[in-house]
Backbone as CSV, one residue per row, in Angstrom:
resi,resn,N_x,N_y,N_z,CA_x,CA_y,CA_z,C_x,C_y,C_z
1,MET,-62.620,-128.116,-53.322,-62.378,-127.531,-54.617,-61.410,-126.355,-54.454
2,SER,-60.430,-126.257,-55.352,-59.425,-125.203,-55.219,-59.919,-123.882,-55.800
3,GLU,-59.341,-122.811,-55.303,-59.705,-121.482,-55.792,-59.018,-121.219,-57.129
4,PHE,-59.575,-120.308,-57.891,-59.019,-119.955,-59.200,-57.720,-119.191,-59.006
5,ASN,-56.717,-119.487,-59.793,-55.412,-118.849,-59.679,-55.354,-117.631,-60.604
6,TRP,-55.247,-116.439,-60.046,-55.207,-115.191,-60.799,-53.780,-114.713,-61.032
7,SER,-52.787,-115.561,-60.845,-51.400,-115.116,-60.943,-51.003,-114.733,-62.379
8,TRP,-51.715,-115.204,-63.388,-51.386,-114.868,-64.776,-51.847,-113.465,-65.160
9,VAL,-52.724,-112.852,-64.345,-53.173,-111.486,-64.631,-52.213,-110.535,-63.933
10,ASN,-51.273,-109.987,-64.707,-50.322,-109.037,-64.143,-50.364,-107.751,-64.954
11,GLY,-49.469,-106.822,-64.676,-49.467,-105.530,-65.344,-49.245,-105.625,-66.843
12,THR,-48.379,-106.537,-67.257,-48.100,-106.688,-68.675,-49.334,-107.155,-69.434
13,PHE,-50.056,-108.090,-68.870,-51.273,-108.598,-69.509,-52.321,-107.491,-69.629
14,ILE,-52.486,-106.709,-68.585,-53.491,-105.641,-68.598,-53.113,-104.562,-69.609
15,ILE,-51.837,-104.187,-69.677,-51.397,-103.194,-70.646,-51.578,-103.716,-72.070
16,THR,-51.260,-104.978,-72.299,-51.413,-105.571,-73.628,-52.871,-105.603,-74.049
17,MET,-53.750,-106.044,-73.182,-55.176,-106.118,-73.521,-55.765,-104.722,-73.730
18,THR,-55.333,-103.751,-72.927,-55.795,-102.380,-73.111,-55.352,-101.843,-74.471
19,GLY,-54.133,-102.149,-74.871,-53.627,-101.719,-76.169,-54.362,-102.371,-77.329
20,ILE,-54.645,-103.662,-77.213,-55.359,-104.376,-78.278,-56.777,-103.844,-78.427
21,ILE,-57.471,-103.678,-77.319,-58.852,-103.188,-77.367,-58.883,-101.734,-77.836
22,GLY,-57.979,-100.910,-77.335,-57.919,-99.510,-77.753,-57.560,-99.372,-79.228
23,GLY,-56.634,-100.184,-79.706,-56.262,-100.151,-81.121,-57.406,-100.581,-82.024
24,GLY,-58.149,-101.601,-81.606,-59.310,-102.045,-82.384,-60.396,-100.986,-82.435
25,CYS,-60.649,-100.356,-81.303,-61.652,-99.272,-81.282,-61.195,-98.093,-82.134
26,GLY,-59.906,-97.770,-82.078,-59.372,-96.677,-82.888,-59.468,-96.969,-84.379
27,ALA,-59.190,-98.215,-84.778,-59.291,-98.588,-86.190,-60.735,-98.510,-86.675
28,CYS,-61.666,-98.972,-85.856,-63.089,-98.899,-86.225,-63.550,-97.448,-86.321
29,LEU,-63.113,-96.611,-85.403,-63.492,-95.205,-85.438,-62.922,-94.505,-86.669
30,ALA,-61.667,-94.803,-87.017,-61.066,-94.210,-88.211,-61.806,-94.656,-89.465
31,PHE,-62.214,-95.924,-89.520,-62.970,-96.424,-90.668,-64.305,-95.701,-90.800
32,LEU,-64.989,-95.521,-89.675,-66.292,-94.856,-89.719,-66.166,-93.377,-90.075
33,LEU,-65.114,-92.712,-89.625,-64.941,-91.299,-89.923,-64.559,-91.064,-91.382
34,LYS,-63.844,-92.005,-92.005,-63.434,-91.856,-93.394,-64.510,-92.297,-94.380
35,SER,-65.505,-93.013,-93.919,-66.548,-93.478,-94.828,-67.495,-92.340,-95.172
36,ARG,-68.320,-92.545,-96.190,-69.278,-91.522,-96.598,-70.652,-91.791,-95.988
37,CYS,-70.687,-92.414,-94.848,-71.958,-92.689,-94.196,-72.501,-91.411,-93.567
38,SER,-73.789,-91.157,-93.781,-74.384,-89.968,-93.187,-75.109,-90.301,-91.893
39,LYS,-75.508,-91.549,-91.723,-76.207,-91.970,-90.517,-75.696,-93.349,-90.144
40,ILE,-75.208,-93.493,-88.921,-74.615,-94.755,-88.478,-75.325,-95.216,-87.214
41,LYS,-75.839,-96.445,-87.235,-76.412,-97.070,-86.050,-75.567,-98.288,-85.724
42,LEU,-75.215,-98.465,-84.465,-74.346,-99.574,-84.124,-75.038,-100.664,-83.309
43,CYS,-75.659,-100.323,-82.211,-76.104,-101.350,-81.276,-77.454,-101.975,-81.633
44,CYS,-78.453,-101.162,-81.850,-79.820,-101.690,-81.972,-80.031,-102.485,-83.252
45,GLY,-79.476,-102.044,-84.360,-79.698,-102.732,-85.622,-78.448,-103.373,-86.159
46,GLY,-77.563,-103.781,-85.309,-76.288,-104.275,-85.790,-75.470,-103.089,-86.247
47,VAL,-74.852,-103.182,-87.388,-74.141,-102.043,-87.964,-74.918,-101.608,-89.191
48,ASP,-75.452,-100.411,-89.162,-76.282,-99.888,-90.238,-75.674,-98.580,-90.704
49,CYS,-75.478,-98.435,-92.015,-74.842,-97.249,-92.571,-75.657,-96.767,-93.760
50,VAL,-76.147,-95.543,-93.689,-76.831,-94.922,-94.821,-75.775,-94.143,-95.571
51,ARG,-75.504,-94.565,-96.791,-74.387,-94.019,-97.544,-74.857,-93.037,-98.604
52,GLU,-74.156,-91.932,-98.720,-74.458,-90.941,-99.741,-73.387,-91.019,-100.824
53,PRO,-73.748,-91.407,-102.049,-72.735,-91.473,-103.116,-72.272,-90.079,-103.527
54,LEU,-71.105,-90.015,-104.112,-70.574,-88.733,-104.569,-71.399,-88.211,-105.737
55,LYS,-71.560,-86.891,-105.755,-72.268,-86.273,-106.871,-71.328,-86.216,-108.069
56,GLU,-71.915,-86.136,-109.257,-71.108,-86.165,-110.468,-70.151,-84.976,-110.531
57,ALA,-70.553,-83.849,-109.989,-69.695,-82.662,-110.009,-68.487,-82.824,-109.084
58,GLU,-68.585,-83.692,-108.073,-67.491,-83.872,-107.122,-66.454,-84.874,-107.591
59,ILE,-66.796,-85.660,-108.614,-65.876,-86.688,-109.084,-64.888,-86.058,-110.050
60,GLN,-63.617,-86.253,-109.779,-62.564,-85.725,-110.644,-61.883,-86.899,-111.335
61,VAL,-61.727,-86.794,-112.625,-61.034,-87.834,-113.369,-59.545,-87.531,-113.326
62,MET,-58.797,-88.477,-112.831,-57.359,-88.283,-112.722,-56.671,-89.008,-113.864
63,THR,-55.795,-88.310,-114.535,-55.028,-88.933,-115.606,-53.672,-89.344,-115.043
64,PRO,-53.223,-90.534,-115.365,-51.926,-90.980,-114.841,-50.786,-90.193,-115.479
65,THR,-49.837,-89.824,-114.671,-48.659,-89.124,-115.173,-47.469,-90.070,-115.088
66,PRO,-46.679,-90.121,-116.138,-45.514,-91.016,-116.098,-44.476,-90.518,-115.102
67,ILE,-43.841,-91.427,-114.461,-42.802,-91.103,-113.480,-41.455,-91.282,-114.145
68,ASP,-40.679,-90.239,-114.158,-39.344,-90.319,-114.730,-38.416,-90.931,-113.689
69,ASN,-38.091,-92.181,-113.902,-37.261,-92.914,-112.946,-36.100,-93.539,-113.693
70,PRO,-35.018,-92.814,-113.838,-33.873,-93.420,-114.551,-33.247,-94.519,-113.705
71,VAL,-32.927,-95.579,-114.367,-32.361,-96.724,-113.657,-30.862,-96.709,-113.727
């Protein structure tokens, strides 16, 4: 039986995989930091997020302003 050929694992492959995994972790971290979750569990219960809704005093009603864009 022949040995496994590891010639396809080179520096470019390792850098690419490190970038993909790092980018995915960074995107997940940014999502979790921007969310309004007060308690986050990841491993034991899957992904669990206790969310705190905004209070009525914190909600601001924004009125649309027309954009003057001459053509």
